[in-house]
C-alpha positions as CSV (number, residue, x, y, z in Angstrom):
1,M,10.0,-12.1,31.7
2,M,9.3,-8.6,30.4
3,N,10.5,-6.6,33.4
4,D,12.2,-4.1,31.2
5,P,9.9,-1.2,30.3
6,H,11.5,-0.8,26.9
7,Q,10.7,-4.4,26.0
8,K,7.0,-3.8,26.9
9,V,7.0,-0.7,24.7
10,Q,8.5,-2.7,21.7
11,A,6.0,-5.5,22.2
12,S,3.1,-3.1,22.2
13,H,4.3,-1.4,19.1
14,L,4.7,-4.8,17.3
15,K,1.1,-5.7,18.3
16,R,-0.4,-2.3,17.4
17,N,1.4,-1.9,14.0
18,A,1.0,-5.5,12.8
19,Y,-1.0,-4.3,9.7
20,A,0.9,-1.2,8.9
21,P,3.3,-2.7,6.4
22,I,0.6,-4.4,4.3
23,V,-1.5,-1.3,4.4
24,L,1.4,0.9,3.2
25,A,2.2,-1.6,0.6
26,A,-1.4,-1.6,-0.7
27,L,-1.5,2.3,-0.8
28,M,1.8,2.4,-2.7
29,Y,0.5,-0.2,-5.1
30,L,-2.6,1.7,-5.8
31,A,-0.7,5.1,-6.1
32,L,1.6,3.5,-8.7
33,L,-0.9,1.4,-10.6
34,W,-3.8,3.8,-10.8
35,P,-2.1,6.3,-13.2
36,L,-1.0,3.4,-15.4
37,V,-4.5,2.0,-15.6
38,R,-5.9,5.4,-16.6
39,W,-3.2,5.9,-19.3
40,L,-3.7,2.5,-20.7
41,S,-7.5,3.0,-20.7
42,R,-7.1,6.4,-22.6
43,L,-4.7,4.7,-25.0
44,E,-7.2,1.8,-25.6
45,H,-10.2,4.2,-26.1
46,G,-8.1,6.3,-28.5
47,H,-7.3,3.4,-30.6
48,I,-10.9,2.0,-30.6
49,G,-12.3,5.4,-31.7
50,A,-9.9,5.7,-34.5
51,R,-11.2,2.6,-36.3
C-alpha cells in the first residue's frame, strides 16, 4: 500500500514525533506558570511578614 516513498517518510515522522506536541505543551505550560507561581509566592510571603 505504501509504495510512495513520500508516504513512508510521513508515516515515520508521525510515529517518531507522536509525543512532541504534548512535550511542547508541557514546556510552554511550565514556562508560563512558573513566573506566576513565584510572583504569587513573593506576594503571599510579603503579606504574611507584614502582619
